[in-house]
C-alpha positions as CSV (number, residue, x, y, z in Angstrom):
1,M,40.0,148.3,102.9
2,Y,43.3,148.6,100.5
3,N,46.8,148.1,101.7
4,V,48.8,150.9,100.5
5,V,52.9,150.1,99.2
6,F,55.5,152.5,98.1
7,S,57.8,151.6,95.2
8,N,61.3,151.9,96.4
9,S,61.6,155.2,94.0
10,S,58.4,156.7,95.4
11,K,59.6,156.4,99.0
12,K,62.4,158.6,97.7
13,D,60.2,160.9,95.9
14,L,58.2,161.4,99.5
15,E,61.4,162.4,100.9
16,K,61.8,165.5,98.5
17,V,58.4,166.5,98.6
18,N,58.1,170.6,99.9
19,S,57.7,170.6,103.6
20,T,54.4,172.8,103.1
21,Y,52.8,170.0,101.1
22,L,54.1,166.9,102.6
23,V,51.4,166.5,105.3
24,S,48.9,167.3,102.4
25,V,50.3,164.7,100.3
26,A,50.8,161.8,102.9
27,S,47.3,162.7,103.9
28,H,45.9,162.1,100.4
29,I,47.9,158.8,99.8
30,K,46.5,157.6,103.2
31,K,43.1,157.8,101.9
32,L,43.7,155.7,99.0
33,S,43.3,152.8,101.1
34,L,39.4,153.5,102.0
35,N,38.8,155.0,98.3
36,P,41.3,154.0,95.6
37,R,39.5,156.0,93.0
38,P,38.3,159.3,94.5
39,L,36.7,162.2,93.1
40,G,39.2,163.9,90.9
41,C,41.3,160.8,90.1
42,V,42.4,160.5,86.4
43,K,42.9,156.9,84.7
44,L,46.2,157.6,82.7
45,A,45.9,156.9,78.8
46,G,48.3,153.9,77.7
47,S,47.8,151.5,80.8
48,E,45.3,149.1,82.1
49,N,45.5,150.5,85.8
50,H,47.8,153.5,86.5
51,Y,45.7,156.4,88.2
52,R,46.9,159.9,89.1
53,I,45.6,162.3,91.9
54,R,46.5,166.1,92.2
55,V,47.7,167.2,95.3
56,G,48.2,171.0,95.1
57,I,51.5,171.5,92.7
58,Y,52.0,168.0,93.2
59,R,51.0,164.6,91.3
60,V,50.5,161.0,92.6
61,I,50.9,158.4,90.3
62,Y,49.6,154.8,91.4
63,S,48.3,151.4,90.6
64,I,45.2,149.7,91.5
65,K,45.5,145.8,91.9
66,D,41.6,144.8,92.8
67,D,42.3,141.2,92.9
68,I,44.7,141.7,96.3
69,L,43.3,144.6,97.5
70,T,46.7,146.7,97.0
71,V,47.4,150.4,95.9
72,E,51.2,150.8,94.8
73,V,52.3,154.3,94.8
74,I,54.8,154.4,91.7
75,K,55.7,158.2,91.8
76,I,55.3,161.6,93.6
77,D,56.7,164.7,92.0
78,H,56.1,167.9,90.8
79,R,53.6,168.9,88.2
80,K,55.9,169.6,85.6
81,N,58.3,166.7,85.9
82,V,56.1,163.7,87.0
83,Y,55.1,162.7,83.4
84,R,58.7,162.3,82.4
């Protein structure tokens, strides 16, 4: 089982998520502790361990550290802003 940690900026991003999607986003992040590479996750080009999952109109960017069993949530944002 992986430990899920948040960066300081991702904590602020989570507070900005629309209330209709907040439960869904939190649920998907919690599931990353059981399976950090769920069906539908995409490895981001140009990085060794950054992945993305889609949750409605939001995207969750995270990194996986298999050696210490940790998933670090880096960014949570609307799909049009997350890659900027």
